C-alpha positions in Angstrom: 16.9 31.5 1.3 14.7 30.9 4.3 11.4 31.4 2.5 10.7 27.7 1.8 11.2 26.9 5.5 8.8 29.7 6.5 6.2 28.5 4.0 6.5 25.0 5.4 6.1 26.1 9.0 3.1 28.3 8.0 1.5 25.4 6.2 2.0 23.1 9.2 0.4 25.7 11.5 -2.6 26.1 9.1 -3.1 22.4 8.9 -3.1 22.1 12.7 -5.6 24.9 13.0 -7.9 23.2 10.5 -7.6 19.8 12.3 -5.5 18.2 9.6 -2.2 16.3 9.9 1.2 17.6 9.0 1.5 18.3 5.3 3.3 15.1 4.3 1.3 12.7 6.5 -1.3 11.8 3.9 1.3 11.2 1.3 3.1 8.9 3.7 -0.1 7.0 4.5 -0.9 6.7 0.8 2.6 5.4 -0.2 2.6 2.8 2.7 -1.0 1.8 2.3 -0.2 -1.7 0.9 2.2 -2.3 3.8 -0.5 -1.1 6.3 -3.5 -3.2 5.0 -1.8 -5.7 2.7 -1.6 -5.7 -1.1 -4.9 -7.4 -1.9 -6.9 -4.9 0.3 -4.9 -2.0 -1.0 -6.0 -2.7 -4.6 -9.6 -2.0 -3.6 -9.2 0.7 -1.0 -7.4 4.0 -0.6 -7.0 6.5 2.2 -8.4 9.9 1.1 -8.2 12.2 4.1 -7.2 12.5 7.7 -9.0 15.3 9.6 -9.4 15.7 13.4 -8.0 12.2 14.0 -10.4 10.5 11.6 -8.9 8.7 8.6 -11.4 8.3 5.7 -10.9 5.3 3.5 -12.6 4.9 0.1 -13.5 1.3 -0.9 -14.6 0.2 -4.4 -17.1 -2.4 -3.0 -19.0 -2.9 0.2 -17.1 -6.2 0.9 -13.9 -4.2 1.2 -15.6 -1.7 3.4 -16.4 -4.5 5.9 -12.8 -5.7 5.8 -11.5 -2.1 6.6 -14.0 -1.8 9.5 -12.9 -5.2 10.8 -9.3 -4.1 10.7 -9.8 -0.6 12.2 -7.8 -1.2 15.4 -5.0 -2.9 13.5 -4.8 0.0 11.0 -4.7 2.6 13.8 -2.0 0.6 15.6 0.1 0.1 12.4 -0.1 3.8 11.6 1.0 4.6 15.2 4.0 2.3 14.8 5.0 3.9 11.4 4.6 7.5 12.6 2.7 8.6 15.7 1.7 11.8 14.0 -0.2 9.7 11.4 -2.2 7.7 13.9 -5.9 8.4 13.6 -8.2 7.6 16.5 -11.0 6.4 14.2 -11.3 5.0 10.6 -14.4 6.1 8.6 -15.2 4.1 5.5 -16.9 5.3 2.3 -17.9 3.0 -0.6 -18.0 4.0 -4.2 -16.2 6.6 -6.3 -15.4 10.2 -5.3 
């Protein structure tokens, strides 16, 4: 019965070694994204990865990229308030698909 717990701990260790967040952190950020940046901005942006303390956000237009850059400190602070483990030290913005 302890196998799922062992797998979870192993995955957490692996993510730490790779510079990633705990396994459910991105899922938590994604689900709370409208709360973090507001519903209008969330429609045009999405968090895609968190590696080595850098949160990458994909935007569908350069205007939204500018807004994310302008809100960087606020995004970091809000993530720290929600879950300190999810708090990046930097936000990187990408515009366009994939």
